[in-house]
Each structure stands twice: as C-alpha cells, then as structure tokens.
C-alpha positions as CSV (number, residue, x, y, z in Angstrom):
1,M,-100.7,125.7,-118.5
2,R,-104.4,126.0,-117.7
3,A,-105.1,126.9,-121.3
4,V,-103.4,123.7,-122.5
5,I,-105.5,121.6,-120.1
6,W,-108.7,123.2,-121.3
7,L,-107.7,122.6,-124.9
8,V,-107.0,119.0,-124.2
9,L,-110.4,118.6,-122.5
10,L,-112.1,120.3,-125.5
11,F,-110.5,117.8,-127.9
12,A,-111.5,115.0,-125.6
13,V,-115.1,116.1,-125.6
14,A,-115.1,116.5,-129.4
15,V,-113.8,113.0,-129.8
16,V,-116.4,111.5,-127.4
17,A,-119.2,113.5,-129.1
18,A,-118.0,112.3,-132.6
19,L,-117.9,108.7,-131.5
20,A,-121.3,108.9,-129.6
21,L,-123.3,111.1,-131.9
22,G,-121.7,110.4,-135.3
23,S,-123.7,107.2,-135.9
24,N,-126.9,108.3,-134.2
25,D,-129.7,108.1,-136.7
26,G,-132.5,108.7,-134.3
27,L,-135.3,111.3,-134.8
28,A,-137.3,113.4,-132.5
29,S,-140.9,114.0,-133.7
30,F,-143.2,116.7,-132.4
31,Y,-147.0,116.8,-133.1
32,W,-149.2,119.9,-132.9
33,N,-152.7,120.4,-134.3
34,G,-152.1,118.0,-137.2
35,W,-148.7,119.2,-137.9
36,R,-145.6,117.1,-137.5
37,L,-142.0,118.2,-137.0
38,D,-139.1,115.7,-137.3
39,V,-135.6,116.7,-136.2
40,S,-132.5,114.7,-135.6
41,L,-132.0,113.5,-132.1
42,N,-128.6,115.1,-132.0
43,L,-130.0,118.5,-132.8
44,F,-132.7,118.0,-130.2
45,L,-130.2,117.2,-127.5
46,L,-128.1,120.2,-128.4
47,V,-131.0,122.5,-128.3
48,L,-132.2,121.0,-125.0
49,V,-128.8,121.5,-123.3
50,G,-128.5,125.0,-124.7
51,S,-132.0,125.9,-123.5
52,C,-131.2,124.7,-120.0
53,F,-128.0,126.8,-119.9
54,A,-129.9,129.8,-121.1
55,L,-132.7,129.3,-118.6
56,V,-130.2,129.1,-115.7
57,T,-128.4,132.2,-116.9
58,V,-131.7,134.2,-117.0
59,I,-132.6,133.0,-113.5
60,Q,-129.2,134.0,-112.1
61,T,-129.4,137.3,-113.8
62,L,-132.8,138.1,-112.4
63,S,-131.7,136.9,-108.9
64,S,-128.7,139.2,-109.1
65,L,-130.8,142.2,-110.1
66,I,-133.3,141.5,-107.3
67,S,-130.7,141.0,-104.6
68,L,-128.6,144.0,-105.6
69,P,-129.9,146.3,-102.9
70,R,-129.4,143.7,-100.2
71,R,-125.8,143.0,-101.4
72,A,-125.1,146.7,-101.5
73,H,-126.3,147.0,-97.9
74,E,-124.1,144.1,-96.9
75,W,-121.1,145.6,-98.6
76,R,-121.7,148.9,-96.7
77,V,-121.9,147.1,-93.4
78,L,-118.8,145.1,-94.2
79,Q,-116.9,148.4,-95.0
80,R,-118.0,149.9,-91.7
81,E,-117.0,146.7,-89.9
82,R,-113.6,146.9,-91.6
83,S,-113.3,150.6,-90.6
84,A,-114.1,149.7,-87.0
85,Q,-111.5,146.9,-87.0
86,A,-108.9,149.2,-88.6
87,A,-109.6,151.9,-85.9
88,L,-109.2,149.3,-83.1
89,R,-105.9,148.1,-84.6
90,E,-104.7,151.7,-84.9
91,S,-105.6,152.2,-81.3
92,L,-103.6,149.2,-80.2
93,S,-100.6,150.5,-82.2
94,E,-100.9,153.9,-80.7
95,F,-101.2,152.4,-77.2
96,F,-98.1,150.3,-77.6
97,S,-96.3,153.4,-78.9
98,A,-97.2,155.2,-75.7
99,R,-99.4,157.7,-77.5
100,Y,-102.3,157.2,-75.1
101,S,-104.4,160.2,-76.2
102,R,-104.4,159.0,-79.8
103,A,-105.1,155.5,-78.6
104,Q,-108.1,156.7,-76.7
105,K,-109.4,158.6,-79.7
106,E,-109.0,155.7,-82.1
107,A,-110.8,153.4,-79.6
108,Q,-113.7,155.8,-79.3
109,K,-113.8,156.0,-83.1
110,A,-114.1,152.2,-83.4
111,L,-116.8,152.2,-80.7
112,S,-118.7,155.0,-82.5
113,I,-118.7,153.2,-85.8
114,Q,-119.8,150.0,-84.1
115,A,-122.6,151.8,-82.2
116,Q,-123.9,153.6,-85.3
117,T,-124.3,150.4,-87.3
118,P,-127.3,148.5,-86.1
119,E,-126.0,145.2,-87.6
120,L,-122.8,145.5,-85.5
121,V,-124.3,146.6,-82.2
122,D,-124.7,143.0,-81.1
123,D,-121.0,142.3,-81.3
124,H,-120.5,142.8,-77.5
125,G,-117.1,141.2,-77.5
126,F,-115.7,143.8,-79.9
127,M,-117.2,146.7,-78.0
128,A,-115.9,145.3,-74.7
129,L,-112.4,145.2,-76.1
130,G,-112.7,148.7,-77.3
131,H,-113.9,150.0,-73.9
132,L,-111.0,148.1,-72.2
133,L,-108.5,149.7,-74.5
134,A,-110.0,153.1,-73.9
135,A,-110.0,152.5,-70.1
136,N,-106.3,151.4,-70.2
137,S,-105.4,154.5,-72.1
138,A,-107.3,156.7,-69.7
139,H,-105.5,155.0,-66.8
140,R,-102.1,155.9,-68.4
141,L,-103.3,159.5,-68.7
142,Q,-104.4,159.4,-65.0
143,D,-108.0,160.0,-65.9
144,K,-109.5,157.8,-63.2
145,R,-113.1,158.9,-63.8
146,R,-113.1,158.0,-67.5
147,R,-111.1,154.9,-66.7
148,D,-113.7,153.6,-64.3
149,E,-116.6,154.5,-66.6
150,Q,-115.0,152.6,-69.5
151,L,-114.2,149.6,-67.3
152,Q,-117.8,149.4,-66.1
153,L,-119.1,149.5,-69.7
154,A,-116.6,146.7,-70.6
155,L,-117.8,144.5,-67.7
156,E,-121.5,145.0,-68.7
157,L,-120.8,144.2,-72.4
158,S,-118.7,141.2,-71.6
159,S,-121.4,139.8,-69.4
160,R,-123.8,139.9,-72.3
161,A,-121.4,138.5,-74.9
162,K,-121.6,134.8,-75.8
163,L,-117.9,134.3,-75.5
164,G,-117.2,137.3,-73.2
165,R,-115.7,135.4,-70.3
166,A,-112.2,136.1,-71.4
167,Q,-113.0,139.8,-71.7
168,E,-114.5,139.9,-68.2
169,E,-111.5,138.1,-66.6
170,G,-109.1,140.4,-68.4
171,A,-111.1,143.5,-67.2
172,R,-111.0,142.3,-63.6
173,L,-107.2,141.6,-63.8
174,L,-106.6,145.0,-65.3
175,A,-108.7,146.6,-62.6
176,A,-106.6,144.9,-59.9
177,E,-103.5,146.1,-61.6
178,W,-104.8,149.6,-61.8
179,A,-105.7,149.5,-58.1
180,L,-102.1,148.5,-57.3
181,D,-100.8,151.4,-59.4
182,D,-103.1,153.6,-57.2
183,R,-101.5,152.1,-54.1
184,D,-104.9,150.8,-53.1
185,A,-104.1,147.3,-51.8
186,E,-107.5,146.7,-50.2
187,K,-109.3,147.3,-53.5
188,A,-106.8,145.1,-55.4
189,L,-107.3,142.2,-53.0
190,H,-111.1,142.6,-53.2
191,L,-111.0,142.4,-57.0
192,L,-108.7,139.4,-57.0
193,A,-111.0,137.6,-54.5
194,E,-113.9,138.0,-56.9
195,L,-112.0,136.0,-59.6
196,N,-112.9,132.4,-60.3
197,P,-110.6,129.9,-58.6
198,G,-109.1,128.9,-62.0
199,V,-108.3,132.5,-62.9
200,A,-107.0,133.3,-59.4
201,R,-104.3,130.5,-59.8
202,R,-103.0,132.0,-63.1
203,T,-99.5,133.4,-62.9
204,Q,-100.5,137.0,-63.6
205,A,-103.2,136.9,-60.9
206,L,-100.7,135.4,-58.4
207,R,-98.2,138.1,-59.3
208,L,-100.8,140.8,-58.6
209,K,-101.8,139.2,-55.4
210,L,-98.2,139.0,-54.3
211,Q,-97.8,142.8,-54.9
212,A,-101.1,143.5,-53.1
213,T,-100.3,141.5,-50.0
214,R,-96.9,143.1,-49.8
215,L,-98.4,146.5,-50.2
216,A,-101.0,145.6,-47.5
217,R,-98.2,144.4,-45.2
218,Q,-99.5,140.8,-45.0
219,P,-96.1,139.0,-45.2
220,L,-97.5,135.5,-44.4
221,E,-100.1,135.7,-47.1
222,A,-97.5,137.1,-49.5
223,L,-95.2,134.3,-48.6
224,S,-97.9,131.7,-49.4
225,T,-98.6,133.4,-52.7
226,A,-94.9,133.6,-53.6
227,R,-94.5,129.9,-52.9
228,L,-97.4,129.1,-55.3
229,L,-95.7,131.3,-57.9
230,A,-92.4,129.5,-57.4
231,K,-94.2,126.2,-57.8
232,H,-95.6,127.4,-61.1
233,Q,-92.1,128.5,-62.1
234,G,-93.1,132.2,-62.0
235,F,-89.5,133.0,-60.9
236,S,-86.1,131.5,-61.4
237,K,-84.9,129.2,-58.7
238,V,-82.4,131.7,-57.3
239,A,-84.9,134.6,-57.4
240,A,-87.6,132.5,-55.8
241,Q,-85.3,131.5,-52.9
242,G,-84.3,135.2,-52.3
243,L,-87.9,136.4,-52.4
244,L,-89.2,133.7,-50.1
245,R,-86.4,134.4,-47.6
246,S,-87.1,138.2,-47.7
247,L,-90.8,137.6,-47.2
248,A,-90.1,135.3,-44.2
249,F,-87.8,138.0,-42.8
250,E,-90.7,140.5,-43.1
251,A,-93.0,138.2,-41.3
252,L,-90.6,137.6,-38.5
253,D,-89.6,141.3,-38.2
254,S,-93.3,142.2,-37.9
255,A,-93.5,140.5,-34.5
256,R,-93.8,142.9,-31.6
257,D,-93.5,140.4,-28.7
258,I,-92.3,136.8,-28.2
259,E,-95.8,135.3,-28.4
260,Q,-96.4,136.9,-31.8
261,L,-92.9,135.8,-32.9
262,R,-93.7,132.2,-31.9
263,S,-97.0,132.4,-33.8
264,V,-95.3,133.7,-36.9
265,W,-92.7,130.9,-36.7
266,H,-95.3,128.2,-36.5
267,Q,-97.3,129.7,-39.3
268,L,-94.3,129.5,-41.6
269,D,-94.2,126.7,-44.1
270,S,-92.0,123.7,-43.1
271,T,-89.7,124.5,-46.0
272,D,-89.1,127.9,-44.5
273,R,-88.5,126.6,-41.0
274,H,-85.9,124.2,-42.5
275,D,-84.0,127.1,-44.1
276,V,-81.0,127.9,-41.9
277,I,-81.0,131.6,-43.0
278,V,-84.6,132.0,-42.0
279,A,-83.9,130.2,-38.7
280,V,-81.0,132.6,-38.1
281,R,-83.3,135.6,-38.6
282,A,-85.8,134.1,-36.2
283,A,-83.2,133.6,-33.6
284,T,-82.0,137.2,-34.0
285,C,-85.5,138.4,-33.5
286,A,-85.9,136.2,-30.4
287,A,-82.7,137.7,-29.0
288,A,-84.1,141.2,-29.6
289,L,-87.2,140.2,-27.7
290,S,-85.2,138.7,-24.8
291,S,-86.1,135.1,-25.4
292,A,-82.8,133.3,-25.9
293,E,-84.3,129.9,-25.2
294,D,-86.7,130.1,-28.2
295,G,-83.8,131.3,-30.4
296,R,-81.7,128.3,-29.4
297,S,-84.5,125.9,-29.9
298,W,-85.0,127.1,-33.5
299,L,-81.2,126.8,-34.2
300,R,-80.7,123.4,-32.5
301,P,-81.7,121.2,-35.4
302,F,-79.2,122.8,-37.6
303,W,-76.4,122.3,-35.1
304,D,-77.3,118.6,-34.9
305,D,-77.0,118.4,-38.7
306,I,-74.2,120.9,-39.2
307,A,-72.3,118.6,-41.6
308,D,-75.1,119.0,-44.2
309,L,-74.7,122.8,-44.3
310,Q,-72.6,124.9,-46.7
311,T,-69.7,127.1,-45.4
312,E,-71.8,130.3,-45.5
313,E,-74.7,128.7,-43.7
314,R,-72.4,127.4,-41.0
315,G,-70.9,130.9,-40.6
316,A,-74.4,132.4,-40.3
317,L,-75.4,129.7,-37.8
318,G,-72.3,130.4,-35.6
319,E,-72.8,134.1,-35.5
320,A,-76.5,133.7,-34.8
321,L,-75.9,131.6,-31.7
322,V,-74.0,134.3,-29.8
323,P,-76.9,136.7,-29.2
324,V,-78.9,133.8,-27.6
325,V,-76.2,132.3,-25.4
326,I,-77.8,133.7,-22.2
327,G,-78.7,130.8,-20.0
328,I,-77.3,128.2,-22.4
329,G,-76.9,124.7,-21.0
330,P,-73.8,122.5,-20.7
331,E,-75.0,120.2,-23.5
332,W,-74.2,122.9,-26.0
333,L,-70.5,122.8,-25.1
334,A,-70.1,119.2,-26.5
335,R,-72.1,120.2,-29.6
336,L,-69.9,123.2,-30.4
337,E,-66.6,121.5,-29.6
338,S,-67.5,118.7,-31.9
339,A,-68.4,121.2,-34.7
340,V,-65.1,123.1,-34.2
341,K,-63.1,119.8,-34.3
342,R,-64.9,118.9,-37.5
343,F,-64.5,122.3,-39.2
344,P,-61.5,123.9,-37.6
345,R,-61.2,126.5,-40.3
346,D,-64.7,127.9,-39.8
347,K,-64.0,130.9,-37.6
348,P,-67.7,131.6,-36.8
349,L,-67.9,128.3,-35.0
350,V,-64.8,129.2,-32.9
351,Y,-66.4,132.6,-32.3
352,A,-69.6,130.9,-31.1
353,L,-67.7,128.4,-28.9
354,G,-65.8,131.3,-27.3
355,H,-68.9,133.1,-26.2
356,V,-70.5,129.9,-25.0
357,L,-67.4,129.3,-22.8
358,V,-67.8,132.8,-21.4
359,E,-71.4,132.2,-20.6
360,R,-70.4,128.9,-18.8
361,Q,-67.7,130.9,-17.0
362,L,-64.8,129.0,-18.5
363,W,-62.9,132.2,-19.0
364,G,-59.4,130.8,-19.8
365,R,-60.5,128.7,-22.7
366,A,-62.9,131.4,-23.8
367,R,-60.1,134.0,-24.0
368,L,-58.0,131.6,-26.2
369,M,-60.9,131.1,-28.6
370,L,-61.8,134.8,-28.9
371,E,-58.2,135.8,-29.4
372,Q,-58.2,133.5,-32.5
373,V,-61.1,135.3,-34.1
374,R,-61.0,138.9,-32.9
375,D,-59.2,140.1,-36.1
376,D,-60.5,137.5,-38.5
377,R,-62.1,139.3,-41.5
378,S,-64.2,136.2,-42.3
379,L,-66.4,137.4,-39.4
380,S,-68.8,140.3,-39.7
381,L,-67.9,143.7,-38.2
382,V,-70.4,143.2,-35.4
383,A,-68.9,139.8,-34.5
384,R,-65.4,141.2,-34.3
385,R,-66.4,144.1,-32.2
386,R,-68.4,141.8,-29.9
387,S,-65.3,139.6,-29.5
388,W,-63.1,142.6,-28.6
389,L,-65.7,143.8,-26.1
390,T,-65.9,140.4,-24.5
391,L,-62.2,140.2,-24.2
392,A,-62.3,143.7,-22.5
393,R,-64.8,142.3,-20.0
394,L,-62.6,139.3,-19.3
395,A,-59.6,141.6,-18.8
396,E,-61.6,143.7,-16.4
397,Q,-62.4,140.6,-14.4
398,D,-58.6,139.8,-14.2
399,G,-57.9,143.3,-13.1
400,D,-55.8,144.0,-16.2
401,L,-57.0,147.6,-16.9
402,E,-54.4,148.2,-19.6
403,R,-55.5,145.2,-21.6
404,R,-59.1,146.2,-21.1
405,A,-58.4,149.7,-22.5
406,S,-56.5,148.3,-25.5
407,C,-59.5,146.0,-26.3
408,H,-61.9,148.9,-26.1
409,R,-59.7,150.9,-28.3
410,A,-59.4,148.1,-30.9
411,A,-63.2,147.7,-30.9
412,A,-63.7,151.4,-31.4
413,M,-61.3,151.5,-34.4
414,L,-63.1,148.7,-36.3
415,Q,-64.6,150.0,-39.5
C-alpha cells in the first residue's frame, strides 16, 4: 500500500513539474573573466537542488563520523543500564519466589553495575530501591546486620534523590514491619512516630501501629488506631466490630483496681460505651473488683432502652446484672418486671429478676423465677449453676435440707 502511495505521489510531482517547467524558456547566465555561460533555468534549478541535497548528505556523514565515539559510549552505558534493570527485575522475581539468597545476589549485582558506571551513579532512586530489596531479602534470611546496613544506605540515597520521598517512606514502613517481626514494639512505634502525618494516616501505617500497640500492651491506643482503620474501611464491618470489642475488653481487663477501671471506662470512645457487649464486660470487671454500684450504673442506660436491643444483647445484659446485684435498689424491681412482661420468652431477664428478688429478700417470688430458668439451656452454664446454688441457699433458709442437697447435686452435675 505504501508503494502505491509513493508511486501516485511520484506521478503527481511529474505532472506538476511538466506543467510548471515545460513552458519555462528562461536562461541563467554566468560571467567569469570575460567568459559567459548560458544554461536553461530548469537545469540550473535542478543542479541547485541536487547540490543542496549533496551538501546536506556530506555534512550528515561527517557529523556521524565525528560523533561515532560518543554514540558508542552512550550505547555501552545504555547496555549497562539495561543490564542493571534486568538484574533488579530478576531480583524481584526471585524475591517473590521466596529465593531470598538469589534475590540478594541479583540486587547486589544490579547495585554493582550501577556503581561501576559513572554515568549511572547519580541515579540515587534506583540504588535506593536496590538496597531496599537487598535489605528485605536479608531480613527474610534473618541476617539483621546486613539488613540494617542496607536499610541505612537506602535511607541515605533516598534523601539525596530528587524524587526519593517515596523510597524513604517505604524504607521507614519496612523498618517498622521488620521491628514487629523482631517483636520489638518500642522500636516499631518510634519508627512510626517519625513518619509524616500524611504517611502515618495511610492504611498500612495504621495496620503496623495497631500491631505495635497490641504488642506493647497499649489497648487504649490500639483501640483508637483500630477505630481509624475501621473509618478508612481497613476491615469489613463485622471484623471491625469484633476487633473493636476485643480491644475494649483488653483495656477493661487490664484494670487492677476500681479507680483504674473507671479511668479506662471514661477513656473509651462514646461508641464503645454505647455498645452493650462492652458495657457487660465492664460490669463483669466491676463485679470482680467488688464495685457493684459502678457496674449497675454502666448497665442502667441499656435497661432503660431495652426494647432497642437484640435478643442476644438482652440475654447478655440479663446475665451481666446478676454479679452486680449486691446493694441493688428497689427501683430496679420495677425496671426488671417491666422488661420481663415485655419479653416473657427471654429467660436471662427472668434469671436476672429472680436474683434481684433474692437480694431484696422477696424469697417466695425469687424461688418461682429461678425454678423457671434453672434448667433452661438458653442460659450459660455459669448462670444455670448460679441459679441452682441460689435455690439451695433458699432451701437452707427454709430448713429443707433434702431440697438443698438435691440443688447442690444438680449444680455439680451441670456440664
């Protein structure tokens, strides 16, 4: 197709030349020392154009000959650059194939080619990447000394590179990840604290910070970080809820006295304090620290809005109230009786009401309530055993030793 186009263009030029030059009768005269030379204008124009083409060709030929050494040198540099790039790509392939020794050798080969070529030495970004790859391979091989040396070189080179900010940020994130692999939470947190605020808010940086704070046993800081991750959609909704609850549990369980528990509770985010499962755990911890009033105060808002809770949440709320019934006031009776009337099938509410009645010394009604739930498998094993033991205590107060013994026997047989 191209040949046909050129042929058409050639015919077009021939036609234009025939029309333009066919009727041209002009002459070109040249004078030199009394001599005169007359040639047709057409010939003169053809010779002039041909001479120009010839002159340009000669100039280009001479330029090519003169620049031949320079172009040969550039070609050699280009070949070395391609060899370095190929070695770095091979190193990446070996690294992803878990051949870390080979990856380290290829990375060193790329760096060696780059260092031995003066024209390529100033490519600090390439060399920083090579050192990072070598450092990562050394980390996989548990060679911490070489890893730290390569990392330091990568940081120095990235600081001198024009566009080395990305390499430097990557190096610091990798260093934090390696510190976590070494179980050095303090070093990881220190490295993450040195990051720019923008980098520190990235998902990977937040993930590393979450791991570091959990390793350092800082549950409140870990909870705050996990909440940021959940906001950035770093987890699925279900996984985020489970993680946030587990971190809140860790924070509450870390309290050694009631004052510390109160401090942890008030430091929790309002979202956590409005989670009934977290409040249940806080009440359980308060009961273990002999502060039933605090536990009840944390559970009270959920009892007031019990209609908004799911069945499982109502069950957890009912079972959590029993350990903190000591010293419970009479206002709780109306609250629990209303909840039982509204949800008569929720046995944990009946279980809670029975123990509140025991605490208020209304033993007859309490026995009726506890007898309804003592064998109900919707309750936990601990709740059923507690019901049997409470019934045994009530039987002892009535002087019915046989019934007390049967209640103790039933509690012991629960599995």
